[in-house]
Backbone of each chain as ProteinMPNN parsed JSONL, in Angstrom:
{"seq_chain_A": "MIRYIERTKAYYRAQGFEHDYQWARNTHTPLSKPAKPLTSARITLVTTAVVEPGIPKPIRTAKSYRFSDAPAHFDTAEVSWDKVTTHTNDRESYFPLRALNARVAAGDIGSLAPRFHFIPTEYSQRHTRDQDAPLITQHCLEDAVDLAILIPL", "coords_chain_A": {"N_chain_A": [[-1.203, -2.328, 21.493], [-0.013, -0.259, 18.876], [0.663, 3.136, 18.654], [0.612, 4.338, 15.745], [0.554, 6.673, 14.289], [1.725, 8.696, 16.025], [4.166, 7.528, 16.632], [5.358, 7.493, 14.203], [5.415, 10.329, 13.672], [7.23, 11.174, 15.679], [9.536, 9.579, 14.993], [10.255, 10.907, 12.557], [10.718, 13.446, 13.242], [12.96, 12.972, 14.948], [14.742, 12.681, 12.756], [15.155, 15.015, 12.132], [13.262, 16.495, 10.741], [11.051, 19.182, 10.304], [8.326, 19.6, 9.983], [5.372, 17.91, 10.701], [3.896, 15.194, 8.998], [0.916, 15.205, 7.412], [-1.742, 13.606, 7.766], [-4.088, 12.212, 5.579], [-7.725, 12.726, 5.88], [-10.551, 11.423, 5.337], [-13.484, 11.951, 5.743], [-15.853, 11.851, 4.644], [-16.299, 9.759, 2.969], [-18.272, 7.794, 0.951], [-20.195, 4.729, 1.493], [-19.953, 2.035, -0.635], [-21.894, -0.404, -1.711], [-21.357, -3.685, -3.05], [-22.442, -4.231, -6.509], [-22.998, -6.532, -7.347], [-23.144, -10.173, -6.793], [-20.319, -11.915, -5.458], [-19.836, -14.127, -6.982], [-20.079, -13.379, -9.567], [-18.781, -11.069, -9.802], [-16.103, -8.806, -11.112], [-12.808, -8.585, -10.25], [-9.791, -6.66, -9.065], [-6.454, -5.897, -8.314], [-4.781, -3.216, -6.312], [-1.721, -1.971, -5.88], [1.031, -0.797, -3.78], [3.601, -1.692, -4.22], [6.54, -1.573, -6.048], [6.644, -1.761, -9.687], [8.176, -0.769, -11.698], [11.216, -0.033, -10.881], [13.164, 1.375, -12.074], [12.361, 3.734, -12.811], [12.629, 6.932, -11.377], [12.007, 7.562, -7.977], [10.775, 10.084, -7.275], [9.295, 10.861, -9.365], [7.477, 8.907, -9.96], [4.28, 7.798, -11.086], [0.856, 6.824, -10.861], [0.106, 3.719, -12.49], [-0.99, 1.282, -14.85], [-0.84, -2.306, -15.293], [-0.833, -5.205, -17.128], [-2.117, -8.277, -15.673], [-0.723, -10.578, -16.602], [1.676, -9.623, -16.959], [2.783, -9.286, -14.413], [5.546, -8.88, -12.28], [7.696, -11.378, -10.925], [8.939, -10.74, -8.694], [8.272, -7.786, -6.863], [9.581, -4.519, -6.452], [10.276, -3.831, -3.34], [11.792, -2.316, -1.564], [11.906, 0.432, -1.135], [9.652, 1.256, 0.041], [7.96, 1.811, 3.127], [8.072, -0.36, 5.625], [8.114, -2.965, 8.238], [11.197, -3.953, 8.268], [12.676, -5.589, 9.703], [11.165, -7.389, 11.122], [9.572, -8.873, 9.366], [9.395, -9.967, 5.84], [9.336, -9.687, 2.137], [9.682, -11.89, 0.468], [7.842, -13.66, -0.394], [5.684, -13.318, -2.71], [2.904, -13.782, -2.795], [2.245, -12.796, -0.256], [1.699, -10.083, -0.355], [0.757, -9.702, -2.806], [-1.962, -11.28, -3.798], [-2.128, -12.941, -6.151], [-2.13, -15.75, -7.13], [-3.83, -16.761, -5.354], [-6.235, -15.52, -5.918], [-6.737, -16.182, -8.527], [-6.938, -18.896, -8.113], [-9.495, -18.891, -6.759], [-11.091, -17.753, -8.752], [-10.961, -19.831, -10.738], [-12.342, -21.817, -9.153], [-14.866, -20.765, -9.175], [-15.841, -19.283, -7.196], [-15.358, -16.457, -7.396], [-16.104, -13.997, -9.89], [-14.465, -13.011, -12.303], [-11.232, -12.241, -13.095], [-9.768, -8.994, -13.425], [-8.397, -7.547, -16.383], [-6.19, -5.881, -15.828], [-3.876, -4.846, -13.216], [-3.142, -2.439, -10.667], [-0.672, 0.032, -10.031], [0.024, 2.142, -7.409], [1.837, 5.005, -6.173], [3.444, 5.509, -3.174], [3.061, 8.576, -1.667], [4.057, 11.845, -0.439], [2.547, 13.938, -1.091], [-0.793, 14.757, -0.777], [-2.345, 15.767, -2.705], [-1.326, 14.86, -5.216], [-1.977, 12.108, -5.018], [-4.838, 12.186, -4.56], [-5.869, 13.794, -6.803], [-4.552, 13.065, -8.989], [-3.515, 10.373, -9.203], [-5.38, 8.53, -8.054], [-7.804, 9.145, -9.742], [-6.984, 8.507, -12.109], [-6.51, 5.604, -11.82], [-9.159, 4.857, -11.204], [-10.515, 5.522, -13.611], [-9.211, 3.635, -15.166], [-10.242, 1.239, -13.953], [-12.837, 1.44, -14.505], [-12.948, 1.193, -17.256], [-12.185, -1.288, -17.544], [-14.33, -2.663, -16.458], [-14.327, -3.175, -13.715], [-15.601, -4.573, -10.565], [-14.917, -4.848, -8.007], [-12.08, -3.671, -6.198], [-9.106, -4.389, -4.617], [-7.124, -2.743, -2.337], [-3.723, -2.973, -1.494], [-1.627, -1.818, 0.528], [1.846, -1.272, 1.025]], "CA_chain_A": [[-1.505, -1.446, 20.413], [0.985, 0.699, 18.622], [0.211, 4.336, 18.206], [1.567, 4.472, 14.66], [0.841, 8.145, 13.866], [2.491, 9.419, 17.016], [5.236, 7.118, 16.586], [5.888, 8.126, 12.903], [5.826, 11.675, 13.86], [8.458, 11.193, 16.557], [10.563, 9.179, 14.239], [10.806, 11.605, 11.617], [11.255, 14.445, 14.077], [14.258, 12.54, 15.282], [15.566, 12.677, 11.638], [15.418, 16.501, 11.773], [12.233, 17.016, 9.88], [10.376, 20.057, 11.366], [6.935, 19.541, 9.876], [4.785, 16.495, 10.632], [3.01, 14.701, 7.841], [-0.567, 15.611, 7.524], [-2.425, 12.202, 7.251], [-5.547, 12.512, 5.031], [-8.886, 12.363, 6.637], [-11.64, 11.47, 4.279], [-14.55, 11.769, 6.691], [-17.325, 11.867, 3.994], [-16.31, 8.628, 2.006], [-19.413, 7.011, 0.886], [-20.151, 3.187, 1.474], [-20.472, 1.67, -1.965], [-22.088, -1.788, -1.656], [-21.158, -4.319, -4.383], [-23.789, -4.384, -7.113], [-23.144, -8.02, -8.002], [-22.567, -11.258, -5.928], [-18.879, -12.305, -5.633], [-19.52, -15.21, -8.041], [-20.158, -12.761, -10.908], [-17.975, -9.864, -9.711], [-14.749, -8.716, -11.534], [-11.862, -8.11, -9.163], [-8.619, -6.381, -9.312], [-5.682, -5.396, -7.167], [-4.105, -2.059, -6.22], [-0.549, -2.23, -4.919], [2.197, 0.268, -3.667], [4.855, -2.286, -4.506], [6.915, -1.008, -7.243], [6.814, -2.632, -10.68], [9.319, -0.364, -12.507], [12.196, 0.597, -10.006], [14.007, 2.117, -12.9], [11.683, 5.247, -12.836], [13.123, 7.595, -10.157], [10.817, 7.546, -6.967], [10.065, 11.317, -7.204], [8.527, 11.068, -10.599], [6.527, 7.828, -10.258], [2.9, 8.007, -11.025], [-0.024, 5.506, -10.954], [0.154, 3.047, -13.786], [-1.696, -0.093, -14.768], [-0.087, -3.377, -15.956], [-1.524, -6.577, -17.354], [-1.724, -9.283, -14.685], [0.191, -11.375, -17.153], [3.138, -8.908, -16.939], [3.255, -8.828, -13.073], [6.668, -9.296, -12.034], [7.794, -12.437, -9.902], [9.002, -9.903, -7.383], [8.082, -6.351, -7.026], [10.491, -3.842, -5.749], [9.646, -3.201, -2.047], [12.752, -1.887, -0.59], [11.843, 1.799, -0.913], [8.449, 1.646, 0.845], [8.324, 1.69, 4.528], [7.474, -1.542, 6.326], [9.07, -3.335, 9.231], [11.891, -4.818, 7.535], [13.319, -6.403, 10.733], [10.299, -8.532, 11.579], [9.094, -9.518, 8.175], [9.993, -9.941, 4.547], [8.414, -9.737, 1.12], [10.117, -12.868, -0.291], [6.802, -14.324, -0.981], [4.839, -12.435, -3.531], [1.654, -13.854, -2.456], [1.94, -12.216, 0.849], [1.234, -8.803, -0.621], [-0.103, -9.689, -4.164], [-2.366, -12.594, -3.765], [-2.667, -13.327, -7.593], [-2.361, -17.133, -7.259], [-5.078, -17.155, -4.577], [-7.407, -14.993, -6.583], [-6.971, -17.144, -9.687], [-7.754, -20.312, -7.726], [-11.048, -18.594, -6.567], [-11.843, -17.589, -10.063], [-11.115, -21.322, -11.285], [-13.207, -22.495, -8.39], [-16.172, -20.202, -9.401], [-16.075, -18.224, -6.041], [-15.231, -14.999, -8.057], [-16.555, -14.112, -11.389], [-13.28, -13.012, -13.052], [-10.019, -11.375, -12.647], [-9.661, -7.932, -14.4], [-7.091, -7.847, -17.255], [-5.061, -5.031, -15.298], [-3.724, -4.467, -11.856], [-2.543, -0.989, -10.707], [0.318, 0.563, -9.097], [-0.076, 3.535, -6.961], [2.941, 5.258, -5.476], [3.282, 6.216, -1.83], [3.371, 9.972, -1.829], [3.936, 12.841, 0.596], [1.554, 14.996, -1.556], [-2.158, 14.085, -0.815], [-2.926, 16.246, -3.978], [-1.058, 13.774, -6.231], [-2.698, 10.764, -4.76], [-6.374, 12.492, -4.736], [-6.336, 14.472, -7.975], [-3.968, 12.523, -10.173], [-3.227, 8.871, -9.215], [-6.614, 7.885, -7.837], [-8.642, 9.294, -10.802], [-6.389, 7.475, -13.345], [-6.777, 4.117, -11.427], [-10.612, 4.733, -11.19], [-10.685, 5.466, -15.033], [-8.825, 2.187, -15.749], [-11.124, 0.289, -13.438], [-14.127, 1.671, -15.264], [-12.698, 0.772, -18.616], [-12.168, -2.831, -17.479], [-15.554, -3.087, -15.823], [-14.11, -3.877, -12.428], [-16.699, -4.347, -9.51], [-14.183, -4.725, -6.669], [-10.627, -3.46, -6.205], [-8.535, -4.487, -3.212], [-5.967, -2.007, -2.19], [-2.937, -3.677, -0.458], [-0.504, -0.878, 0.631], [2.96, -1.729, 1.674]], "C_chain_A": [[-0.29, -0.507, 20.193], [0.359, 1.961, 18.1], [1.016, 4.875, 17.014], [1.748, 5.995, 14.188], [1.824, 8.97, 14.896], [3.923, 8.876, 16.963], [6.089, 7.48, 15.249], [6.324, 9.395, 12.953], [7.26, 11.968, 14.637], [9.744, 10.859, 15.817], [11.259, 10.061, 13.177], [11.242, 13.092, 12.165], [12.636, 14.172, 14.466], [15.197, 12.656, 14.179], [15.717, 14.231, 11.337], [14.204, 17.132, 10.962], [11.246, 18.019, 10.855], [8.926, 19.988, 11.341], [6.456, 18.11, 9.88], [4.037, 16.41, 9.473], [1.621, 14.822, 8.236], [-1.115, 14.365, 6.885], [-3.799, 12.795, 6.708], [-6.65, 12.06, 5.879], [-10.103, 12.346, 5.739], [-13.028, 11.051, 5.218], [-15.963, 11.633, 5.865], [-17.075, 10.729, 2.884], [-17.633, 7.926, 2.043], [-19.233, 5.499, 0.982], [-20.687, 2.736, 0.099], [-20.609, -0.004, -1.826], [-21.938, -2.424, -2.943], [-22.54, -4.549, -5.075], [-24.111, -5.892, -7.487], [-22.581, -8.922, -6.871], [-21.186, -11.514, -6.273], [-18.69, -13.143, -6.721], [-19.677, -14.677, -9.46], [-19.456, -11.441, -11.019], [-16.652, -10.066, -10.431], [-13.924, -8.071, -10.547], [-10.455, -7.712, -9.693], [-7.687, -5.978, -8.026], [-4.997, -4.08, -7.444], [-2.861, -2.123, -5.364], [0.456, -0.993, -4.927], [3.466, -0.34, -3.989], [5.17, -1.824, -5.914], [7.224, -1.962, -8.334], [8.09, -2.221, -11.521], [10.128, 0.434, -11.513], [13.104, 1.595, -10.847], [13.639, 3.637, -13.119], [11.998, 5.696, -11.551], [11.849, 7.862, -9.207], [10.097, 8.917, -7.146], [9.111, 11.694, -8.27], [7.648, 9.955, -10.89], [5.107, 8.222, -10.094], [2.163, 6.692, -11.066], [0.085, 4.966, -12.314], [-0.379, 1.76, -13.63], [-0.959, -1.015, -15.705], [-1.086, -4.558, -16.137], [-1.086, -7.518, -16.159], [-0.601, -10.243, -15.226], [1.707, -10.842, -17.088], [3.646, -8.773, -15.482], [4.656, -9.511, -12.766], [6.793, -10.467, -10.905], [8.093, -11.876, -8.514], [9.04, -8.485, -7.571], [9.173, -5.784, -6.256], [9.871, -3.277, -4.341], [10.443, -2.577, -1.057], [12.428, -0.398, -0.144], [10.641, 2.052, -0.097], [8.79, 1.344, 2.167], [7.395, 0.579, 5.155], [8.581, -2.032, 7.359], [9.84, -4.529, 8.616], [12.723, -5.847, 8.347], [12.516, -7.573, 11.059], [9.824, -9.316, 10.428], [9.858, -9.441, 6.878], [8.999, -9.911, 3.471], [9.049, -10.824, 0.065], [8.879, -13.562, -1.028], [5.785, -13.443, -1.448], [3.372, -12.469, -2.993], [1.072, -13.157, -1.178], [1.484, -10.773, 0.675], [0.562, -8.462, -2.032], [-0.552, -10.947, -4.349], [-3.002, -12.981, -5.164], [-3.052, -14.872, -7.591], [-3.761, -17.49, -6.422], [-6.406, -16.566, -5.284], [-7.682, -15.898, -7.852], [-7.519, -18.432, -9.392], [-9.194, -20.142, -7.186], [-11.8, -18.507, -7.751], [-12.029, -18.986, -10.672], [-12.13, -21.917, -10.503], [-14.803, -21.908, -8.564], [-16.576, -19.305, -8.287], [-16.052, -16.83, -6.422], [-15.472, -15.125, -9.459], [-15.458, -14.156, -12.284], [-12.32, -12.028, -12.55], [-10.015, -10.378, -13.951], [-8.423, -8.178, -15.268], [-5.78, -7.03, -16.608], [-5.149, -4.944, -13.879], [-3.186, -3.053, -11.783], [-1.562, -0.637, -9.753], [0.085, 1.909, -8.834], [1.096, 3.92, -6.019], [2.599, 5.908, -4.156], [3.896, 7.739, -1.797], [3.174, 10.84, -0.539], [2.606, 13.783, 0.247], [0.151, 14.258, -1.531], [-2.813, 14.523, -2.351], [-2.553, 15.296, -5.302], [-1.792, 12.588, -6.15], [-4.38, 11.11, -5.069], [-6.681, 12.854, -6.183], [-5.537, 13.87, -9.279], [-4.024, 11.058, -10.297], [-4.534, 8.144, -9.129], [-7.554, 8.013, -8.939], [-8.303, 8.347, -11.967], [-6.791, 6.011, -13.034], [-8.355, 3.929, -11.701], [-11.046, 4.639, -12.709], [-10.355, 4.05, -15.609], [-9.627, 1.05, -15.285], [-12.398, 0.224, -14.191], [-13.954, 1.017, -16.622], [-12.552, -0.798, -18.69], [-13.291, -3.386, -16.745], [-15.28, -3.88, -14.54], [-15.252, -3.564, -11.436], [-16.012, -4.284, -8.256], [-12.615, -4.695, -6.758], [-10.108, -3.689, -4.644], [-7.065, -3.788, -3.21], [-4.954, -2.697, -1.052], [-1.698, -2.748, -0.382], [0.531, -1.638, 1.527], [3.618, -0.647, 2.444]], "O_chain_A": [[0.35, -0.04, 21.135], [-0.431, 1.883, 17.159], [1.923, 5.695, 17.159], [2.815, 6.467, 13.795], [2.609, 9.82, 14.475], [4.852, 9.644, 17.215], [7.298, 7.71, 15.269], [7.39, 9.733, 12.439], [8.14, 12.758, 14.293], [10.777, 11.525, 15.883], [12.462, 10.033, 12.92], [12.036, 13.792, 11.536], [13.478, 15.062, 14.34], [16.395, 12.735, 14.451], [16.361, 14.618, 10.362], [14.29, 18.299, 10.582], [10.789, 17.662, 11.941], [8.253, 20.226, 12.344], [6.996, 17.231, 9.208], [3.552, 17.411, 8.946], [1.249, 14.531, 9.373], [-0.984, 14.106, 5.689], [-4.462, 13.662, 7.278], [-6.51, 11.049, 6.567], [-10.601, 13.436, 5.457], [-13.457, 9.899, 5.294], [-17.02, 11.342, 6.424], [-17.733, 10.853, 1.851], [-18.069, 7.499, 3.113], [-18.178, 5.009, 0.578], [-21.82, 3.073, -0.247], [-19.634, -0.755, -1.832], [-22.337, -1.825, -3.941], [-23.549, -4.94, -4.487], [-25.204, -6.337, -7.836], [-21.696, -8.523, -6.113], [-20.867, -11.321, -7.446], [-17.671, -13.082, -7.41], [-19.448, -15.395, -10.434], [-19.469, -10.767, -12.049], [-16.087, -11.159, -10.452], [-14.322, -7.034, -10.015], [-9.964, -8.325, -10.641], [-8.157, -5.779, -6.906], [-4.649, -3.783, -8.587], [-2.989, -2.328, -4.157], [0.649, -0.309, -5.932], [4.448, 0.399, -4.055], [4.324, -1.697, -6.798], [7.966, -2.914, -8.093], [8.897, -3.04, -11.961], [9.745, 1.582, -11.287], [13.702, 2.52, -10.298], [14.402, 4.526, -13.497], [11.709, 4.985, -10.589], [10.803, 8.326, -9.662], [8.866, 8.913, -7.167], [8.292, 12.608, -8.178], [7.055, 9.946, -11.969], [4.732, 8.883, -9.126], [2.735, 5.621, -11.271], [0.155, 5.749, -13.261], [-0.322, 1.132, -12.573], [-0.503, -0.601, -16.771], [-2.011, -4.784, -15.356], [0.067, -7.546, -15.729], [0.299, -10.658, -14.496], [2.709, -11.554, -17.158], [4.738, -8.252, -15.257], [4.801, -10.702, -13.04], [5.963, -10.454, -9.996], [7.672, -12.335, -7.453], [9.804, -7.992, -8.401], [9.718, -6.497, -5.414], [9.055, -2.355, -4.326], [10.034, -2.301, 0.071], [12.634, -0.023, 1.011], [10.614, 3.132, 0.492], [9.799, 0.685, 2.418], [6.166, 0.651, 5.168], [9.733, -1.599, 7.347], [9.423, -5.677, 8.457], [13.341, -6.773, 7.823], [13.052, -8.662, 11.263], [9.688, -10.525, 10.615], [10.939, -8.853, 6.865], [7.822, -10.094, 3.784], [8.91, -10.602, -1.138], [8.993, -13.969, -2.184], [5.057, -12.847, -0.655], [2.719, -11.449, -2.776], [-0.124, -12.947, -0.971], [0.867, -10.274, 1.616], [0.019, -7.41, -2.369], [0.146, -11.776, -4.933], [-4.189, -13.283, -5.291], [-4.156, -15.23, -8.0], [-4.589, -18.325, -6.786], [-7.493, -17.135, -5.184], [-8.824, -16.279, -8.111], [-8.333, -19.03, -10.096], [-9.986, -21.084, -7.158], [-12.912, -19.016, -7.89], [-13.139, -19.316, -11.089], [-12.916, -22.615, -11.145], [-15.781, -22.527, -8.143], [-17.582, -18.606, -8.408], [-16.724, -16.029, -5.773], [-15.152, -16.099, -10.142], [-15.334, -15.127, -13.031], [-12.576, -11.149, -11.727], [-10.184, -10.72, -15.121], [-7.526, -8.936, -14.898], [-4.615, -7.383, -16.789], [-6.232, -4.954, -13.295], [-2.794, -2.517, -12.82], [-1.686, -1.07, -8.607], [-0.047, 2.764, -9.71], [1.329, 3.155, -5.083], [1.665, 6.697, -4.014], [5.101, 7.965, -1.898], [2.291, 10.603, 0.285], [1.829, 14.244, 1.082], [-0.019, 13.246, -2.21], [-3.578, 13.816, -3.007], [-3.341, 15.057, -6.217], [-2.228, 12.06, -7.173], [-5.065, 10.342, -5.744], [-7.624, 12.316, -6.763], [-5.862, 14.169, -10.428], [-4.489, 10.51, -11.296], [-4.833, 7.275, -9.948], [-8.2, 6.993, -9.179], [-9.076, 7.627, -12.599], [-7.333, 5.303, -13.882], [-8.767, 2.964, -12.344], [-11.853, 3.774, -13.051], [-11.096, 3.436, -16.377], [-9.763, 0.033, -15.966], [-12.96, -0.833, -14.477], [-14.863, 0.309, -17.055], [-12.763, -1.451, -19.712], [-13.232, -4.566, -16.4], [-15.809, -4.959, -14.273], [-15.805, -2.465, -11.443], [-16.556, -3.621, -7.373], [-11.979, -5.587, -7.319], [-10.673, -3.207, -3.663], [-6.098, -4.153, -3.879], [-5.335, -2.923, 0.096], [-0.79, -2.909, -1.198], [0.262, -2.389, 2.465], [4.638, -0.883, 3.092]]}, "seq_chain_B": "MQNQTLEAALDLFYQAQNPGVVQQLPNRWSASEGWRDNFMAITALNRKQLLSLGDESRRQRQRNREQGLFRP", "coords_chain_B": {"N_chain_B": [[-2.75, -19.0, 6.117], [-2.638, -16.704, 4.346], [-4.818, -17.322, 2.712], [-6.774, -17.149, 4.471], [-6.747, -14.461, 5.166], [-7.288, -13.197, 2.611], [-9.799, -14.174, 2.244], [-11.189, -12.97, 4.288], [-10.978, -10.385, 3.557], [-12.426, -10.255, 1.204], [-15.073, -10.991, 2.258], [-15.543, -8.751, 3.654], [-16.15, -6.881, 1.797], [-18.788, -7.408, 1.417], [-19.977, -7.473, 3.813], [-19.56, -5.158, 5.331], [-20.984, -2.398, 6.932], [-20.461, 0.173, 7.108], [-18.48, 2.965, 6.012], [-14.827, 2.821, 6.174], [-14.399, 0.852, 7.909], [-12.698, -1.325, 10.119], [-11.383, -4.346, 10.185], [-10.125, -6.723, 12.563], [-7.97, -9.21, 12.471], [-6.953, -12.555, 13.79], [-4.343, -13.009, 13.473], [-0.897, -13.279, 14.237], [2.299, -11.617, 14.089], [4.695, -12.663, 15.232], [5.692, -15.152, 17.577], [6.89, -13.84, 19.483], [6.619, -10.612, 21.149], [8.281, -8.57, 20.904], [8.778, -6.939, 18.681], [6.988, -4.754, 18.689], [8.156, -3.03, 20.299], [10.509, -2.447, 19.03], [9.922, -1.332, 16.539], [10.358, 1.615, 14.646], [11.767, 2.601, 16.548], [13.25, 4.969, 18.877], [16.269, 5.376, 20.107], [18.956, 5.899, 22.498], [21.1, 4.923, 21.293], [20.567, 5.131, 18.471], [20.063, 7.582, 17.685], [21.906, 9.457, 16.628], [22.197, 8.302, 14.139], [19.772, 8.416, 12.934], [19.414, 11.064, 12.577], [21.358, 11.499, 10.855], [20.507, 10.025, 8.573], [18.111, 11.571, 8.088], [19.227, 14.001, 7.337], [20.699, 13.066, 4.925], [18.476, 12.365, 3.527], [17.239, 14.957, 2.988], [19.143, 16.193, 1.58], [19.158, 14.573, -0.711], [16.675, 15.041, -1.773], [16.831, 17.77, -2.385], [18.727, 17.579, -4.364], [17.291, 16.187, -6.26], [15.279, 18.1, -6.814], [16.797, 20.041, -8.017], [17.458, 18.492, -10.313], [15.216, 18.359, -11.808], [13.574, 16.391, -10.992], [10.673, 15.867, -10.028], [7.198, 15.845, -9.244], [4.718, 17.595, -10.97]], "CA_chain_B": [[-3.094, -17.553, 6.65], [-2.819, -15.782, 3.294], [-6.08, -17.586, 2.144], [-7.77, -16.661, 5.352], [-6.69, -12.996, 5.095], [-8.023, -12.794, 1.413], [-11.173, -14.576, 2.369], [-11.757, -11.837, 5.204], [-11.098, -9.123, 2.697], [-13.645, -10.509, 0.295], [-16.191, -10.942, 3.108], [-15.778, -7.337, 4.126], [-16.96, -6.056, 0.809], [-20.363, -7.545, 1.48], [-20.471, -7.362, 5.186], [-19.328, -3.878, 5.996], [-22.182, -1.524, 7.055], [-20.009, 1.606, 7.287], [-17.076, 3.105, 5.495], [-13.814, 2.93, 7.068], [-14.452, -0.336, 8.974], [-11.475, -2.013, 10.318], [-11.6, -5.653, 10.802], [-9.12, -7.216, 13.132], [-7.828, -10.685, 12.332], [-6.358, -12.963, 15.086], [-3.055, -13.44, 13.264], [0.213, -12.647, 15.013], [3.426, -11.383, 13.528], [5.551, -13.782, 15.655], [5.355, -15.427, 18.95], [7.474, -12.663, 20.374], [5.822, -9.26, 20.805], [9.359, -7.7, 20.829], [8.793, -6.043, 17.457], [6.244, -3.552, 19.032], [9.008, -1.914, 21.058], [11.672, -2.056, 17.991], [9.356, -0.748, 15.375], [10.643, 2.978, 14.519], [12.334, 2.982, 17.867], [14.319, 6.037, 18.847], [17.143, 4.977, 21.329], [20.26, 6.55, 22.568], [22.167, 4.284, 20.074], [20.386, 5.225, 16.965], [19.668, 9.074, 17.457], [22.786, 10.152, 15.499], [22.12, 7.603, 12.838], [18.493, 8.933, 12.474], [19.58, 12.416, 12.223], [22.138, 11.411, 9.48], [19.551, 9.606, 7.539], [17.242, 12.767, 7.634], [20.304, 14.901, 6.529], [20.874, 12.563, 3.611], [17.282, 12.449, 2.751], [17.045, 16.338, 2.572], [20.1, 16.595, 0.497], [18.712, 13.907, -1.959], [15.44, 15.877, -2.271], [17.42, 19.058, -2.98], [19.313, 17.102, -5.721], [16.063, 15.814, -7.108], [14.699, 19.33, -7.351], [17.757, 20.606, -9.001], [17.518, 17.701, -11.561], [13.911, 18.418, -12.305], [12.818, 15.046, -10.657], [9.59, 16.226, -9.167], [5.906, 15.87, -9.876], [4.036, 18.964, -10.997]], "C_chain_B": [[-3.351, -16.661, 5.5], [-4.189, -16.066, 2.744], [-7.07, -16.962, 3.133], [-7.946, -15.092, 5.375], [-7.465, -12.495, 3.809], [-9.577, -13.048, 1.646], [-11.89, -13.452, 3.361], [-11.881, -10.521, 4.421], [-12.305, -9.23, 1.811], [-15.053, -10.364, 1.063], [-16.517, -9.497, 3.36], [-16.417, -6.661, 3.069], [-18.289, -6.128, 0.957], [-20.905, -7.493, 2.873], [-20.325, -6.109, 5.698], [-20.58, -3.009, 5.832], [-21.813, -0.021, 6.978], [-18.611, 1.712, 6.454], [-15.92, 3.274, 6.489], [-13.692, 1.863, 8.047], [-13.093, -0.906, 8.874], [-11.698, -3.225, 10.983], [-10.261, -6.333, 11.251], [-9.026, -8.711, 13.0], [-6.922, -11.301, 13.574], [-4.812, -13.415, 14.636], [-2.029, -12.734, 13.984], [1.424, -12.576, 14.042], [4.468, -12.525, 13.757], [5.019, -14.115, 17.156], [5.898, -14.434, 19.821], [6.706, -11.434, 20.037], [7.095, -8.232, 20.925], [9.323, -6.594, 19.905], [8.06, -4.783, 17.796], [7.133, -2.634, 19.576], [10.125, -1.604, 20.059], [11.084, -1.215, 16.838], [9.669, 0.796, 15.351], [11.082, 3.398, 15.837], [13.29, 4.133, 17.898], [14.928, 5.706, 20.298], [18.31, 5.908, 21.36], [21.245, 6.218, 21.651], [21.782, 4.759, 18.844], [19.989, 6.847, 16.79], [20.573, 9.653, 16.455], [22.576, 9.661, 14.121], [20.845, 8.107, 12.161], [18.722, 10.324, 11.919], [20.478, 12.382, 10.816], [21.314, 10.959, 8.367], [18.554, 10.696, 7.062], [18.113, 13.695, 6.878], [20.362, 14.379, 5.139], [19.668, 12.606, 2.774], [16.951, 13.833, 2.285], [18.031, 16.625, 1.398], [19.651, 15.751, -0.785], [17.496, 14.619, -2.465], [15.881, 17.097, -2.943], [18.075, 18.498, -4.397], [18.251, 16.901, -6.683], [15.419, 17.127, -7.761], [15.532, 19.952, -8.427], [17.807, 19.901, -10.418], [16.151, 17.803, -12.144], [13.014, 17.247, -12.008], [11.841, 15.434, -9.513], [8.192, 16.219, -9.997], [5.136, 17.258, -9.917], [2.708, 18.912, -10.083]], "O_chain_B": [[-4.264, -15.844, 5.621], [-4.792, -15.095, 2.286], [-8.056, -16.34, 2.738], [-9.028, -14.534, 5.558], [-8.199, -11.51, 3.886], [-10.446, -12.252, 1.29], [-13.061, -13.121, 3.175], [-12.776, -9.703, 4.635], [-13.11, -8.303, 1.731], [-16.001, -9.74, 0.587], [-17.676, -9.088, 3.278], [-17.266, -5.824, 3.376], [-19.013, -5.163, 0.713], [-22.115, -7.472, 3.098], [-21.057, -5.886, 6.662], [-21.149, -2.904, 4.746], [-22.647, 0.871, 6.82], [-17.825, 0.781, 6.278], [-16.11, 3.85, 7.56], [-12.899, 1.983, 8.981], [-12.441, -0.983, 7.832], [-12.122, -3.281, 12.137], [-9.364, -6.504, 10.426], [-9.953, -9.416, 13.398], [-6.24, -10.54, 14.26], [-4.143, -14.114, 15.397], [-2.267, -11.584, 14.353], [1.536, -13.473, 13.207], [4.997, -13.185, 12.862], [4.146, -13.492, 17.76], [5.342, -14.207, 20.895], [6.227, -11.204, 18.926], [6.819, -7.038, 21.045], [9.737, -5.473, 20.197], [8.437, -3.745, 17.252], [6.938, -1.437, 19.364], [10.705, -0.528, 20.202], [11.822, -0.432, 16.24], [9.072, 1.344, 16.278], [10.78, 4.522, 16.239], [14.1, 4.259, 16.98], [14.309, 5.743, 21.361], [18.615, 6.606, 20.393], [22.107, 6.998, 21.243], [22.687, 4.838, 18.013], [19.617, 7.238, 15.684], [20.116, 10.288, 15.504], [22.716, 10.359, 13.117], [20.817, 8.222, 10.936], [18.217, 10.659, 10.848], [20.277, 13.145, 9.871], [21.427, 11.496, 7.265], [18.193, 10.774, 5.887], [17.713, 14.147, 5.805], [20.105, 15.139, 4.205], [19.705, 12.827, 1.564], [16.385, 13.929, 1.196], [17.684, 17.239, 0.389], [19.797, 16.284, -1.885], [17.392, 14.749, -3.685], [15.352, 17.448, -3.998], [17.84, 19.092, -5.449], [18.298, 17.393, -7.811], [15.105, 17.22, -8.947], [15.093, 20.318, -9.517], [18.105, 20.488, -11.458], [16.039, 17.155, -13.184], [11.937, 17.064, -12.577], [12.117, 15.35, -8.316], [8.109, 16.532, -11.184], [4.995, 17.929, -8.894], [2.002, 19.913, -9.962]]}, "name": "protein", "num_of_chains": 2, "seq": "MIRYIERTKAYYRAQGFEHDYQWARNTHTPLSKPAKPLTSARITLVTTAVVEPGIPKPIRTAKSYRFSDAPAHFDTAEVSWDKVTTHTNDRESYFPLRALNARVAAGDIGSLAPRFHFIPTEYSQRHTRDQDAPLITQHCLEDAVDLAILIPLMQNQTLEAALDLFYQAQNPGVVQQLPNRWSASEGWRDNFMAITALNRKQLLSLGDESRRQRQRNREQGLFRP"}
């Protein structure tokens, strides 16, 4: 087992940062059971992989895109993952669109939503909680989404 | 492996009895467990480099602020 939080704190202290990141603790998150069976549910993806790297990182905000506009390769260089051990050459490893489409075609999943959603990795909990998450929630409601899979990188 | 991971995620929507459930899958990153020691490792060899990375990051943040590149 790796104690990720302790290791991350030590890593950034070694970089000279004096204040540890404060991880969000959502202790009162309610459990929401799916209202529909998977065979009639509409599903979407939420990713931290970057769709528009031309937008400077400090001002990136949540944004929704049509699945048909999903890039063949997202920009994953700026987000933190173990770049020594693994890679993101295979989009399916972090954005399983083909696998979802196959299940929809087979009738295992009701439908794919028209849009997926980008959410930036942020130091600010306020940005995520008060700006990005509500926007994605709104777009999911507009698209009549039943299930959203968050795949953070 | 990708199909199995997606299958497990879809099952979790319907099987989870509590929020915040973590389901461990049997998949391994690699046959070697060496990555565990190397991930975010701080060693005598990279201490200087890490500090230099931090300095550059702080300078970049300052430049961003000066250019108005921040979220309200």
